[in-house]
C-alpha positions in Angstrom: -50.3 -55.4 18.5 -47.7 -53.8 20.6 -45.2 -56.5 20.1 -45.5 -56.1 16.4 -45.2 -52.3 16.7 -41.9 -52.7 18.7 -40.3 -54.6 15.9 -41.1 -52.0 13.3 -38.2 -49.8 11.9 -38.2 -46.1 12.8 -39.6 -45.2 9.4 -42.5 -47.6 9.8 -43.3 -46.4 13.3 -43.7 -42.9 12.0 -46.9 -44.1 10.2 -48.6 -45.0 13.4 -50.1 -42.8 16.2 -48.7 -44.4 19.3 -51.3 -42.8 21.6 -54.2 -44.1 19.6 -52.6 -47.6 19.4 -52.3 -47.7 23.1 -55.8 -46.4 23.6 -57.3 -49.1 21.4 -55.2 -51.7 23.1 -56.4 -50.6 26.5 -60.1 -50.6 25.5 -59.7 -54.1 24.0 -58.1 -55.5 27.2 -60.7 -53.7 29.4 -63.6 -55.4 27.6 -61.9 -58.7 27.5 -61.2 -58.5 31.3 -65.0 -57.7 31.9 -65.9 -60.8 30.0 -63.4 -62.9 31.9 -64.7 -61.5 35.3 -68.3 -62.3 34.2 -67.2 -65.8 33.4 -65.4 -66.2 36.7 -68.6 -65.1 38.5 -70.5 -67.8 36.6 -72.7 -65.1 34.8 -71.4 -66.3 31.5 -70.9 -70.0 30.5 -67.3 -71.0 29.7 -68.1 -71.4 26.0 -69.7 -68.0 25.8 -66.9 -66.4 27.7 -64.3 -67.9 25.2 -66.3 -67.0 22.1 -67.0 -63.4 23.2 -63.3 -62.9 24.3 -62.0 -64.2 21.0 -64.4 -61.9 19.1 -63.3 -58.9 21.2 -59.7 -59.6 20.6 -60.2 -60.1 16.8 -62.0 -56.7 16.6 -59.3 -55.1 18.7 -56.5 -56.4 16.4 -58.4 -55.2 13.2 -59.1 -51.8 14.7 -55.5 -51.7 16.1 -54.2 -52.1 12.5 -56.6 -49.5 10.9 -57.3 -46.6 13.3 -53.8 -45.6 14.5 -52.3 -45.0 11.1 -51.6 -41.4 10.3 
């Protein structure tokens, strides 16, 4: 999300609220890290950990493209 944002032109960057984009990315990474920690502690199986992490990242990407637009 952020890498794609950094490649936008100045005119395209004006269409996004950078604070909202960063907040969505932080929330997405927070929940992904919680899932990975639970997997490392053997509370979640490896398969469950991967599936949940991918689901969270997909939702984060979708929200990162919808919510921060002005």
